[in-house]
NUKOLTOR-395892 format. One record per residue: residue number from 1; x, y, z of N, C-alpha, C in turn; residue in one letter. Coordinates in nm, 2 decimals, padded with zeros to 4 digits, always signed. Layout:
BEGIN
  num     n.x     n.y     n.z    ca.x    ca.y    ca.z     c.x     c.y     c.z  residu
  NUM       X       Y       Z       X       Y       Z       X       Y       Z       A
...
//
This chain:
BEGIN
  num     n.x     n.y     n.z    ca.x    ca.y    ca.z     c.x     c.y     c.z  residu
    1  +12.25  +02.42  +14.73  +12.25  +02.42  +14.55  +12.27  +02.56  +14.54       X
    2  +12.39  +02.55  +14.45  +12.43  +02.67  +14.36  +12.35  +02.69  +14.24       X
    3  +12.29  +02.82  +14.22  +12.20  +02.85  +14.08  +12.32  +02.83  +13.97       X
    4  +12.28  +02.82  +13.87  +12.36  +02.82  +13.76  +12.37  +02.99  +13.71       X
    5  +12.51  +03.01  +13.67  +12.52  +03.15  +13.63  +12.60  +03.15  +13.49       X
    6  +12.55  +03.20  +13.39  +12.62  +03.21  +13.29  +12.55  +03.31  +13.18       X
    7  +12.61  +03.29  +13.04  +12.52  +03.39  +12.94  +12.40  +03.41  +12.95       X
    8  +12.33  +03.29  +12.98  +12.17  +03.32  +12.98  +12.13  +03.43  +13.09       X
    9  +12.18  +03.42  +13.20  +12.13  +03.51  +13.32  +12.20  +03.64  +13.30       X
   10  +12.33  +03.65  +13.25  +12.39  +03.76  +13.24  +12.37  +03.82  +13.11       X
   11  +12.34  +03.75  +13.01  +12.30  +03.82  +12.87  +12.17  +03.86  +12.86       X
   12  +12.10  +03.78  +12.86  +11.94  +03.81  +12.84  +11.87  +03.88  +12.94       X
   13  +11.88  +03.84  +13.08  +11.82  +03.92  +13.16  +11.87  +04.09  +13.17       X
   14  +12.05  +04.10  +13.14  +12.08  +04.20  +13.16  +12.03  +04.29  +13.05       X
   15  +11.99  +04.21  +12.92  +11.97  +04.31  +12.81  +11.82  +04.35  +12.83       X
   16  +11.71  +04.27  +12.88  +11.62  +04.31  +12.90  +11.61  +04.42  +12.99       X
   17  +11.65  +04.42  +13.11  +11.71  +04.51  +13.19  +11.72  +04.65  +13.16       X
   18  +11.83  +04.64  +13.09  +11.89  +04.75  +13.02  +11.80  +04.83  +12.94       X
   19  +11.72  +04.79  +12.85  +11.65  +04.82  +12.75  +11.52  +04.87  +12.83       X
   20  +11.46  +04.81  +12.94  +11.34  +04.87  +12.97  +11.41  +05.00  +13.09       X
   21  +11.49  +04.99  +13.13  +11.57  +05.11  +13.21  +11.56  +05.23  +13.12       X
   22  +11.61  +05.20  +13.00  +11.62  +05.31  +12.91  +11.51  +05.35  +12.85       X
   23  +11.38  +05.28  +12.89  +11.25  +05.32  +12.86  +11.19  +05.30  +12.69       X
   24  +11.26  +05.17  +12.66  +11.24  +05.11  +12.50  +11.08  +05.08  +12.54       X
   25  +11.02  +05.08  +12.45  +10.89  +05.02  +12.42  +10.91  +04.88  +12.45       X
   26  +10.81  +04.85  +12.56  +10.80  +04.71  +12.59  +10.78  +04.57  +12.48       X
   27  +10.70  +04.63  +12.38  +10.69  +04.55  +12.26  +10.80  +04.54  +12.17       X
   28  +10.90  +04.64  +12.16  +11.01  +04.63  +12.07  +11.11  +04.53  +12.18       X
   29  +11.12  +04.58  +12.32  +11.20  +04.46  +12.39  +11.13  +04.32  +12.35       X
   30  +11.02  +04.31  +12.35  +10.95  +04.15  +12.34  +11.01  +04.11  +12.20       X
   31  +11.01  +04.18  +12.10  +11.05  +04.15  +11.98  +11.18  +04.11  +11.96       X
   32  +11.29  +04.19  +12.02  +11.42  +04.16  +12.06  +11.47  +04.02  +12.13       X
   33  +11.37  +04.00  +12.22  +11.40  +03.90  +12.30  +11.34  +03.77  +12.25       X
   34  +11.25  +03.79  +12.15  +11.19  +03.70  +12.07  +11.08  +03.58  +12.18       X
   35  +11.02  +03.69  +12.23  +10.93  +03.63  +12.36  +10.80  +03.61  +12.27       X
   36  +10.71  +03.50  +12.27  +10.59  +03.50  +12.24  +10.48  +03.57  +12.32       X
   37  +10.52  +03.61  +12.45  +10.42  +03.66  +12.54  +10.49  +03.78  +12.61       X
   38  +10.40  +03.90  +12.65  +10.46  +04.00  +12.70  +10.49  +03.97  +12.85       X
   39  +10.45  +03.85  +12.89  +10.44  +03.84  +13.07  +10.62  +03.80  +13.07       X
   40  +10.65  +03.71  +12.97  +10.78  +03.65  +13.00  +10.89  +03.77  +12.96       X
   41  +10.87  +03.87  +12.86  +10.95  +03.99  +12.89  +10.99  +04.07  +13.00       X
   42  +10.84  +04.09  +13.06  +10.84  +04.16  +13.20  +10.90  +04.09  +13.31       X
   43  +10.90  +03.96  +13.31  +10.97  +03.87  +13.39  +11.13  +03.88  +13.36       X
   44  +11.15  +03.87  +13.26  +11.31  +03.91  +13.24  +11.36  +04.06  +13.26       X
   45  +11.27  +04.17  +13.25  +11.32  +04.29  +13.26  +11.33  +04.34  +13.41       X
   46  +11.28  +04.26  +13.52  +11.31  +04.30  +13.66  +11.29  +04.48  +13.68       X
   47  +11.20  +04.50  +13.70  +11.17  +04.66  +13.71  +11.26  +04.69  +13.85       X
   48  +11.31  +04.81  +13.83  +11.41  +04.81  +13.94  +11.35  +04.95  +14.02       X
   49  +11.38  +05.01  +14.16  +11.33  +05.07  +14.23  +11.34  +05.23  +14.16       X
   50  +11.45  +05.26  +14.11  +11.46  +05.37  +14.05  +11.34  +05.41  +13.97       X
   51  +11.31  +05.31  +13.90  +11.21  +05.31  +13.79  +11.08  +05.34  +13.86       X
   52  +11.06  +05.25  +13.96  +10.92  +05.26  +14.01  +10.92  +05.40  +14.11       X
   53  +11.01  +05.45  +14.15  +11.02  +05.58  +14.23  +10.97  +05.69  +14.11       X
   54  +11.04  +05.70  +14.01  +11.00  +05.78  +13.91  +10.87  +05.78  +13.85       X
   55  +10.82  +05.66  +13.84  +10.68  +05.64  +13.79  +10.57  +05.69  +13.89       X
   56  +10.62  +05.68  +14.03  +10.54  +05.73  +14.14  +10.55  +05.90  +14.16       X
   57  +10.66  +05.93  +14.14  +10.67  +06.12  +14.10  +10.59  +06.15  +14.00       X
   58  +10.56  +06.08  +13.89  +10.49  +06.10  +13.77  +10.33  +06.13  +13.79       X
   59  +10.30  +06.03  +13.89  +10.17  +06.04  +13.96  +10.12  +06.13  +14.04       X
   60  +10.22  +06.14  +14.15  +10.22  +06.27  +14.23  +10.23  +06.41  +14.16       X
   61  +10.27  +06.41  +14.05  +10.28  +06.55  +13.97  +10.16  +06.58  +13.91       X
   62  +10.07  +06.46  +13.86  +09.96  +06.48  +13.80  +09.86  +06.51  +13.91       X
   63  +09.86  +06.43  +14.03  +09.72  +06.44  +14.12  +09.74  +06.56  +14.23       X
   64  +09.86  +06.60  +14.27  +09.89  +06.69  +14.38  +09.94  +06.81  +14.32       X
   65  +09.91  +06.92  +14.33  +09.96  +07.06  +14.32  +10.09  +07.07  +14.37       X
   66  +10.18  +07.15  +14.29  +10.31  +07.17  +14.35  +10.31  +07.24  +14.47       X
   67  +10.23  +07.33  +14.50  +10.22  +07.39  +14.62  +10.20  +07.29  +14.76       X
   68  +10.15  +07.19  +14.73  +10.12  +07.07  +14.83  +10.21  +06.97  +14.84       X
   69  +10.30  +06.97  +14.74  +10.41  +06.86  +14.74  +10.50  +06.88  +14.82       X
   70  +10.55  +07.01  +14.83  +10.68  +07.03  +14.88  +10.67  +07.01  +15.07       X
   71  +10.55  +07.08  +15.11  +10.55  +07.05  +15.25  +10.52  +06.90  +15.28       X
   72  +10.45  +06.82  +15.20  +10.44  +06.70  +15.24  +10.58  +06.63  +15.22       X
   73  +10.66  +06.65  +15.14  +10.80  +06.59  +15.12  +10.88  +06.64  +15.27       X
   74  +10.87  +06.77  +15.32  +10.94  +06.80  +15.43  +10.88  +06.73  +15.57       X
   75  +10.76  +06.71  +15.56  +10.69  +06.61  +15.67  +10.78  +06.46  +15.64       X
   76  +10.73  +06.41  +15.51  +10.81  +06.28  +15.50  +10.94  +06.28  +15.60       X
   77  +11.02  +06.33  +15.54  +11.17  +06.37  +15.59  +11.18  +06.37  +15.72       X
   78  +11.09  +06.47  +15.80  +11.12  +06.49  +15.91  +11.08  +06.35  +16.00       X
   79  +10.96  +06.26  +15.94  +10.93  +06.14  +16.01  +11.03  +06.02  +15.97       X
   80  +11.11  +06.02  +15.87  +11.20  +05.96  +15.87  +11.35  +05.97  +15.97       X
   81  +11.35  +06.08  +15.99  +11.48  +06.12  +16.08  +11.45  +06.08  +16.24       X
//
């Protein structure tokens, strides 16, 4: 079975993703998309890996002092290779 592809997927999903990637206020995106519930707006926005990584970095900056973060990153890179 082939999923439908058209304006709805291309237009609405892309618009929501673009606005959320640009860090627009979710309430504003909800209003633009004319969704009654925030759940639907978040469904359409498909959070991406880049945004998730940026959020994780912000948490790390607040919780872990800078002096400790660099050695941790070096160890992570060594484990990956």
